C-alpha positions as CSV (number, residue, x, y, z in Angstrom):
1,M,-5.3,-71.8,42.2
2,T,-4.4,-71.7,45.9
3,I,-3.2,-68.1,45.6
4,I,-6.5,-67.1,43.9
5,L,-8.4,-68.8,46.7
6,I,-6.4,-67.0,49.4
7,Y,-7.0,-63.6,47.7
8,A,-10.7,-64.4,47.3
9,T,-11.0,-65.2,51.0
10,I,-9.2,-62.0,52.0
11,L,-11.5,-60.0,49.8
12,F,-14.5,-61.7,51.2
13,V,-13.4,-61.0,54.8
14,I,-12.8,-57.3,53.9
15,L,-16.2,-57.0,52.3
16,Y,-17.9,-58.7,55.3
17,F,-16.4,-56.3,57.8
18,F,-17.1,-53.3,55.5
19,V,-20.8,-54.3,55.4
20,I,-20.9,-54.7,59.2
21,Y,-19.3,-51.3,59.6
22,I,-21.8,-49.6,57.3
23,Q,-24.8,-51.3,59.1
24,S,-23.5,-50.2,62.4
25,R,-23.2,-46.6,61.2
26,T,-26.7,-46.5,59.7
27,M,-28.4,-48.2,62.7
28,R,-26.6,-46.1,65.3
29,P,-28.8,-43.4,66.8
30,R,-27.7,-40.0,65.4
31,I,-26.4,-37.8,68.2
32,I,-27.6,-34.2,67.9
33,S,-24.7,-31.9,68.3
34,T,-24.9,-28.9,70.7
35,Q,-24.7,-26.6,67.7
36,E,-27.7,-28.3,66.0
37,R,-29.7,-28.2,69.3
38,N,-29.0,-24.5,69.8
39,A,-30.0,-23.8,66.2
40,S,-33.3,-25.6,66.7
41,E,-34.0,-23.7,70.0
42,E,-33.1,-20.4,68.3
43,L,-35.5,-21.2,65.4
44,A,-38.3,-21.9,67.9
45,L,-37.6,-18.7,69.8
46,N,-37.5,-16.6,66.7
47,S,-40.9,-18.1,65.6
48,L,-42.4,-17.2,69.0
49,Q,-40.9,-13.7,68.8
50,D,-42.4,-13.3,65.3
51,L,-45.8,-14.2,66.7
52,E,-45.4,-11.8,69.6
53,N,-44.3,-9.0,67.2
54,D,-47.3,-9.6,64.9
55,K,-49.6,-6.8,66.2
56,S,-52.4,-7.7,63.9
57,R,-52.7,-11.2,65.3
58,L,-55.7,-12.3,67.4
59,T,-54.2,-13.3,70.8
60,K,-55.5,-15.6,73.6
61,D,-55.9,-12.6,75.9
62,Q,-58.1,-10.8,73.4
63,I,-60.3,-13.8,73.1
64,R,-60.6,-14.1,76.8
65,A,-61.6,-10.5,77.0
66,V,-64.5,-11.2,74.6
67,L,-65.6,-14.1,76.8
68,V,-65.7,-11.8,79.9
69,E,-67.4,-9.0,78.0
70,L,-70.1,-11.4,76.8
71,D,-70.8,-12.1,80.5
72,L,-70.6,-15.8,80.1
73,S,-70.4,-17.9,83.2
74,R,-67.2,-18.1,85.3
75,F,-67.1,-21.9,84.5
76,V,-66.9,-21.1,80.7
77,V,-64.1,-18.7,81.4
78,G,-62.5,-21.4,83.5
79,L,-62.7,-23.8,80.5
80,F,-60.9,-21.3,78.4
81,D,-58.2,-20.7,81.1
82,E,-57.9,-24.5,81.4
83,T,-58.5,-24.4,85.2
84,E,-61.7,-26.3,84.5
85,N,-62.4,-29.2,82.1
86,L,-65.4,-31.4,81.4
87,Q,-63.6,-34.6,82.4
88,K,-64.0,-33.6,86.0
89,Y,-67.7,-34.0,85.5
90,D,-67.4,-37.3,83.5
91,F,-67.9,-35.6,80.1
92,Y,-65.8,-35.9,77.0
93,D,-63.1,-33.2,77.2
94,T,-64.3,-30.8,74.6
95,F,-64.3,-27.0,75.0
96,I,-60.6,-26.2,75.0
97,P,-59.0,-22.9,73.7
98,P,-58.6,-22.9,69.9
99,H,-54.9,-23.2,70.0
100,M,-54.7,-24.2,66.3
101,I,-55.9,-20.6,65.5
102,I,-54.3,-18.8,68.4
103,D,-50.8,-20.1,67.4
104,C,-51.1,-18.8,63.8
105,N,-49.8,-15.5,62.5
106,S,-52.3,-12.9,61.3
107,M,-52.1,-14.0,57.7
108,E,-52.9,-17.6,58.6
109,Q,-55.7,-16.4,61.0
110,S,-57.3,-14.4,58.2
111,V,-58.4,-17.6,56.6
112,F,-60.9,-18.0,59.5
113,D,-62.1,-14.3,59.3
114,V,-61.2,-13.8,62.9
115,D,-61.9,-10.0,62.7
116,R,-65.6,-10.9,62.6
117,Y,-65.8,-14.6,63.8
118,I,-63.8,-14.7,67.0
119,P,-62.9,-18.3,67.8
120,L,-63.8,-19.1,71.4
121,F,-63.4,-22.9,71.8
122,E,-62.4,-26.0,69.9
123,T,-65.3,-28.2,70.5
124,M,-64.3,-31.4,68.7
125,D,-61.0,-33.3,68.6
126,D,-58.6,-32.9,65.7
127,F,-59.8,-29.3,65.0
128,L,-63.1,-30.6,63.5
129,E,-65.3,-27.9,65.1
130,V,-64.9,-24.4,66.4
131,L,-67.4,-22.4,68.4
132,A,-67.0,-18.7,67.5
133,Y,-68.7,-15.4,68.2
134,D,-70.0,-13.3,65.4
135,N,-69.3,-9.8,66.6
136,V,-71.4,-8.2,63.8
137,L,-74.7,-10.2,64.4
138,K,-73.9,-10.6,68.1
139,G,-74.4,-14.4,68.2
140,F,-72.6,-17.7,68.0
141,I,-71.8,-20.2,65.2
142,R,-70.2,-23.6,65.1
143,Y,-68.2,-24.4,62.0
144,C,-65.8,-27.0,60.7
145,P,-62.5,-25.4,59.6
146,E,-62.1,-28.0,56.9
147,D,-65.5,-27.2,55.3
148,T,-65.8,-25.1,52.2
149,I,-69.1,-23.6,53.6
150,P,-68.7,-19.8,53.8
151,M,-68.9,-18.5,57.4
152,A,-71.8,-16.2,56.5
153,D,-73.9,-19.2,55.5
154,H,-73.9,-20.7,59.0
155,D,-76.8,-20.2,61.4
156,V,-76.1,-17.5,64.0
157,L,-77.6,-18.6,67.3
158,T,-77.9,-17.5,70.9
159,W,-75.7,-19.1,73.6
160,D,-78.6,-21.5,74.4
161,G,-79.4,-22.1,70.7
162,T,-75.9,-23.3,69.9
163,F,-76.2,-26.0,72.7
164,V,-79.4,-27.7,71.4
165,G,-77.5,-30.2,69.3
166,Q,-74.8,-30.5,72.0
167,I,-77.4,-31.5,74.6
168,L,-78.7,-34.2,72.2
169,T,-75.1,-35.5,71.8
170,W,-74.7,-35.7,75.6
171,Y,-78.0,-37.6,75.8
172,E,-76.8,-40.0,73.1
173,D,-73.6,-40.5,74.9
174,G,-75.6,-42.0,77.8
175,K,-75.3,-39.1,80.2
176,S,-78.2,-38.9,82.8
177,D,-80.6,-36.0,82.9
178,D,-79.1,-34.9,86.2
179,Q,-75.5,-34.9,84.7
180,I,-76.6,-32.9,81.7
181,L,-78.6,-30.4,83.7
182,H,-75.7,-29.9,86.1
183,I,-73.2,-29.2,83.3
184,C,-75.7,-27.0,81.5
185,N,-76.2,-25.0,84.7
186,L,-72.4,-24.5,84.9
187,M,-72.4,-23.4,81.3
188,G,-75.1,-20.8,82.1
189,L,-77.8,-22.3,79.9
190,K,-81.4,-21.4,80.6
191,Y,-83.4,-23.9,78.5
192,A,-81.6,-27.2,79.2
193,E,-84.5,-28.7,81.1
194,Q,-87.0,-27.8,78.3
195,I,-84.6,-29.2,75.6
196,L,-84.2,-32.5,77.5
197,K,-88.0,-32.9,77.9
198,S,-88.4,-32.3,74.2
199,I,-85.8,-35.0,73.5
200,H,-87.7,-37.5,75.6
201,S,-91.2,-36.6,74.3
202,E,-90.4,-35.9,70.6
203,L,-87.4,-38.1,69.8
204,G,-87.3,-40.9,72.3
205,S,-84.6,-43.4,71.7
206,R,-85.0,-44.2,68.0
207,Y,-84.9,-41.5,65.3
208,T,-83.5,-40.8,61.9
209,M,-81.1,-38.0,60.9
210,Q,-84.0,-36.2,59.2
211,Q,-86.0,-36.3,62.4
212,I,-83.0,-34.9,64.3
213,A,-82.7,-32.0,61.8
214,I,-86.4,-31.2,62.1
215,W,-86.4,-31.5,65.9
216,E,-83.3,-29.3,66.2
217,D,-84.7,-26.5,64.0
218,Q,-88.1,-26.6,65.8
219,T,-86.4,-26.6,69.3
220,I,-84.2,-23.7,68.4
221,R,-87.2,-21.7,67.3
222,K,-89.1,-22.5,70.5
223,I,-86.4,-21.1,72.7
224,G,-85.8,-18.1,70.5
225,G,-82.4,-19.4,69.6
226,Y,-82.1,-18.0,66.0
227,I,-80.4,-14.7,65.4
228,K,-80.0,-15.3,61.7
């Protein structure tokens, strides 16, 4: 009986230290070897080289050239270059380059029909909205990449036309008229004051989604903002 107890105790001690050893191995941070790190860096470099060698891909430089050709304000180009941002003016930091599309290969980009609809800016966080230029109808659209709505079904607007809803959003965010007019001036918008007056006189401070839709349509028509 004594011998059995001794063996049982020895076995228990062995099992105890074995469990401690296993736990220490599983909880210990895994050290990445130099070989693994080099392989990861090489994979990233190869991926970057693949993008650079993809001659059919829409590049950031090509998009910038479109912005310059459209003769948009220097401030707008600065937003694209990321030398400017709206946070400097106490606005939510939208209008950043559409990196989610730029960093794709040509096959991935084709989903967004970039040959016709050139993505200019990501205008909502989490890639929820893109401002693009329709180089066939020569106007601008805003679309959600996750929508199933065909690109061709979106309204094509002038530069001012695509900001009617944006100005209302800034108004709803509590920005003053002076703040909104200043940023609109930097954006090169011509009808900002007229749009703001319309918000005050026709919408006020309480309105429904249906009233917004009617107001936005009528306002875009008043400023000649529809191309299609």
